[in-house]
N, C-alpha and C positions, 0 to 999 in steps of 0.2 A: 152781348158780345159785339165785336166790331162789324164792319160792313161785309166781311167775308167769313169763311169758316175758321179762320185763324184767330187765336187769342193773342193780342199784341201787348207786349210788356216793354215799356220804355224805362231806361235806367240812366240816371244822371250821376256821373262819377266826379266828385270834387277833387280835381287833380291840379296841383301846382308843381311841387318839386319833390318827387318821391315815387314809390311804387305801391304804397299801402292801399290807396283808395281803388286804383284800377285792379289790383289783385283781388281785393275783397269783392268788388263788383263782378269780376270775371268768374270768381268762384260761385257766387249766387246765380249768375246767369247760366252757368253750366248745369246747375241743379234744377233750374226752372224750365229749361228747354224741353220740348217734346215735339212729336210729329205735327201737332196742330197748334204749336206755340211759336211765335216769333219774338225774339229778344233783340232790341236795338239799344246800344249803349252810347250815350253822349259823353265824350271825354276830351280833356285837354292834354292828356298824357302824351309826351313826345315819343314814347316807346310802345304805345299800344299795339302797333303793327308787328312787334317782335313776338307777341304771344300767338299761340295757335288757337284760333277761335273755333269752337265746336259748331256742328251743323245747326242751322236755324238761329245763329247768333252773329250779329255784325255790329259795327260801330260807326259813329259819325264823329269825325275829328274836328273839334273847335280850336281856335287859336290858343296856344299855350300861354299861361301866365306864371310868373314866378314871384314869390313873396320877398319883399325888401324889408318890411317891418311887420309887426303883428297885424296891421290894418292897411298896409300899402303894398301894391302889386305893380309889376311892369310886364310888358310883353316879353315872352320867352325868346322868340326867334325874329319875328318881323319888327322892323323899326318904326313903330307908330305910337302915338300917344296912348297911355293906358286906358283912358276913357273911351277912345275910339275902339280899341281892342275889345273892351268889355261890351260895347254896343254891338259889335259884330257877333260875339258869343251869345249875347242875349237874343239877337235876331234869329240866329241859327237854332237855338234851343226852342224858341216858340214856334218857328216855322216847321221844325221837325215834329213837334207835338201835334200841331194842327194837321199836318199831312199824314203822319203815321197813325193818328187816332188811337192812342193806346187805351186798352181796357184797364191797365194797371201802370202807374207811374211811381217808380221808386227813386227817391232822392237820397244820396249818400252824404251823411255827416252834417253838412251845413243846411239848416232848415230852410234858408232862403237862397242858397247857392252862394257862390263867390260874389261878394259885393252886391248881394240881393238880385243876382242875375236870373234866378229861377222864379222869383216872385211874380213877374208878369204872366208867366206860363201857368203857375198855380191858380192865379186869379182868372185866367182865360178858361182853364178847365172847369173851375167851379161854375162859371157863368154859362159856358157853351157845351160842356160835356159832363154833366152832373153824375152820370153813371160810372165814370172813370174813378177807380179807387186810387187814392194818393197816399203813399207810404213814406215816412221819414225813417231811414235806417241809420241807427247810431251804433258805433263801436261800443264796447263795454264801458270805456272810460274816455271822456272827452278831454278833460283837464281838471285842475283842482276846483273845488266847489265855488270859491270866491270869484275866480275868473269867469267861469261859465255863467254863474248867476248874474254878474254885472254885465257881461256881453249880451246875454239874452234879454235882459231888461232894457239895455240901451237900444237894441235893435227891434224891440217890440215882438220878439220871437214868441213869447207865451200867447199873445193874442192870435198870431198867425197859426200856431199849433192847434188852437181851438177852432179856428174858422176854416182852415185850408187843408187839413190832413184828416184822412179817414182813420189811420192807425199810426202808431209809432213803434217800430221794432227795435229793441235793444239787443244787440248780438252778444249777450253775456248773461250772467246769472245774478239774480238780485242778492243772493246770500254771499256773493263774492264782492260785489260793489253795487250799492243801491242808488241808482241814478235818480230815482223818484225823490228820495230824501236829500241826496247830495246837491241836486240842482233845483230843489224847491219847486217841484212840479205841482201846480195847483190841483185841487181835488177834481175840478171840472175836466181836467185833461188826463188824469190818472187812468180813467177807464179805457182810454185809447192805447195805453202802453202795454206791450207784450214783451216779456223777457224771453227771447227765443232759445237762449243757451248759446254756447260758442259754436262757430261754424266749422264743422269737421272737413278735413281734406281726405283725398283718396289715400288709403294706406298701402304702402309698398308691399308687394309680394316677396317671398323668399328669393324667387328667381330675379326680380328687379334689384333687390338688395345685393345679391351676388354679382350681377352684371355691373352695377354702379361702383361697387368696391373694386372690382377688377379694372374698370375704366380709370379709376384714380389710383391704381397701383397699391391698394391697401391689402397687405397679406393677411392670412387667416389669424395669425397671432398678434397682429398690430392693432392698436386702438386708432380708429379714424376720428379725427376732430374736424368739424366744419365750423369756420368762423365767417359770419356774415354781418354786414352793416346795413342791410336793406337797400335803399336807394344809393347810399354811400356819400351823399353830399357833406355829411358831418361825421363820417365814420373813420377818418384817417387815424385819430388818436388810438382807437381800439386796435386796429391792425398794427400800428407802430408798436404799441405795448406788447402785443402778442409776439411780434418778431424779436423784440428785446428779450423776451423770455428764452427764445432759442439762442440768441447771441450771448446772453449772460448766464443762463441756467444750464441745466443738465436734462434735456428732454430726450428720452429714449423710447424706443418701441412705439412710436406714434407716427401716423401719416396725417399731415394737415392739409386741408383744402381751404383757401381763402377766396371768398366771393366779395369783391370790393364794392360792387354796386355800380351801375352805369353812370351815376351822377357824380362820382368822385372825380375831382379834377385830374386830367390826363397826367400831369407831372407827378402827382401823388401816386397814381396807379403805377407809373413806371418805377418810382422809387421802391414801392412795395414789392413789385415783381423782381427787381434787381437784388434786393436784400433776401428775398425768399429762395432764390436760385441755389445758393450753396447748400441749403438744407433740403433740397428736392421737394419743396413745398409747392403744390399746385395753386396757381392764381388764376381766377376767372373774373372778368368784369361783370358778367351777367350769366345766370343759369335759369332757363325758363321752367324747369321742373324741380323746384327747390324741395318739394315734398319727397322726391326720390332720393335726393342728396341727404336730407335729414333722416330718412328711413335707413340709409346705409351707415349713418354715423353712430359712433358710440357716445359722442358728446357734441352738442352744439353750443357755441359761444356767440351771443348776438346782443343787439341793443334792445330787443324785446318789444318791437312793434306788434300791433294786434294780429296781423296776418302771419307773421313769423311764429308767434306763440301758438296760434291755431294749428299751423303746420307741424310744429314740434310736438304739441300735445296729442295730435292725431296719430303720430308715429310712435308715441310713448318713448321718446328719446330723452336721455338726460340733458339738462340745459343749464348753462351759467349765463345770466343776464347782466349786462352792464348798461343800465338804462340812462339815456340822456335826461337831464332835468331842465333844459331850456330849449326853445322858448316856451315849451309846454312841459308840465309835470306828468303828463299821461303815462309815459313809460315807467317812471319811477313808482307811481301809485299802483300800476298794474303789477310790477315786480313785487312790491310789498304785499299786495293782496294775495298773489299766487304763492309767495313764500310762506304765508300763514297756513296755506293748505298743503304745504310740503310738496308742491308740484315743481318748483324750480329753486335754484339758489341764485343769489345776486351779489354784486359788488357795487356800491354807490359810485357814481361817476368821479366824484372828487377824492375817492379812496383808491382809484385804480393805479396799480403799479405792476411791474412784471413779477415781482416777488409774490404779491397777493394773488395775482392771476395763476401762477404756478401752484401755489398752495391750495387754492380752491379746486383747480383742475385735478390735482393729485387726489384730493379728498373725495371728489365726486366719482372718479374712476375706481378708487379703492373701496369706498363704502357707499354704494348707491342704494342700499336697502330701503330706507324710508321713502326716498323719492320714487323708486320703482313701484312700491306698494301703493302710494297715493295716486300715481298716474294710472295704474291698472283699474282703480276704482272711479276714475274721472271720466265722465261721458260728455261728449260734445253733441248736443241735441239740436243745434240751430237749424240745420238743413231739414230735419224732420218736421220741425215746427213751421218753417216757412212753407214747405210743401202742403201742409195741412191748411194753412191760411189760404193758399192759392186754390185748393179744392173748394173751400167754402165760398170764395169770391166767384169762382166759375159756376157753382151751382146756382148762385143768386142771379146770374146773368142769363140762365137758360129759360 
């Protein structure tokens, strides 16, 4: 254990432009916290402060970066050279690790961090703090196999996985998507990999569901549909198409709630709000308790990011996914995999139209049988698995 009676967990959240990584990290942090556990999160998310942090969990904000191309980034807010910004981030990450002295260091998504910014810290831990357990946490699907294999080979990731990480946690199920096979994980590394299962979220109580539906003016006989685009940076087309369904179709007995995402450009948000007003559609740029909103909904329409899917499946709410397929195919691959299990329905991005959207929504609301049955049998075991791993690590430090 560390220098005092507390067990220190340091988490690195790979954040550029979106909500996914910080939401996943926050969810895990909330489950790992305890009276004798400290959790400190390193994040570049510009909206980390909007979340309610549970007791014994805090964060260190490093300068934000935004992706320009697949391998090119620039500073999000301060006007400095990208290399300078990355050096600042790198220094803060290592200084925090040295000072906080974590017993457990969990790195989210990027094995070496943004532009290899975590690599010096991992190397420092191996040399100076060998008792610290280092974990790479991967969402169920990173991208298509060709892209991930080429990227990891180019960056020397396979070697670093062998030398610098104690374990690799995949927050998914191998029978849904086998990352070991898809990403050509060498035999020498496979023994480190643990498929935890998907990360469950808190399930809304009947009281919370009623309160949330009342808050959004959804009557007892109305169907409540929640439409969300995650961070929102590339979500305008989905909301535009959904509103076209109202403007051109015959939508009745429905109460819709649109969550644009905080990163949707302001002018686009204003357009959405203006067009939604005549139909009494509620529009929010951000909602900090999405699991409550999903629990109150009869149907969720979304782009199908990892965290959104975990929240939807935890609530066992019907969902229609419109997955993006650029710059990564992660959402499309996930939608296809979950569709095979009858857990969701989806529309390919290039097939999206208001007519198709209305047809799919009507079908799901009228004939939800096979989806509800599959969701009832689907268990999200990730949190339980992670807690068990933590127990094992702590026993070894006593």
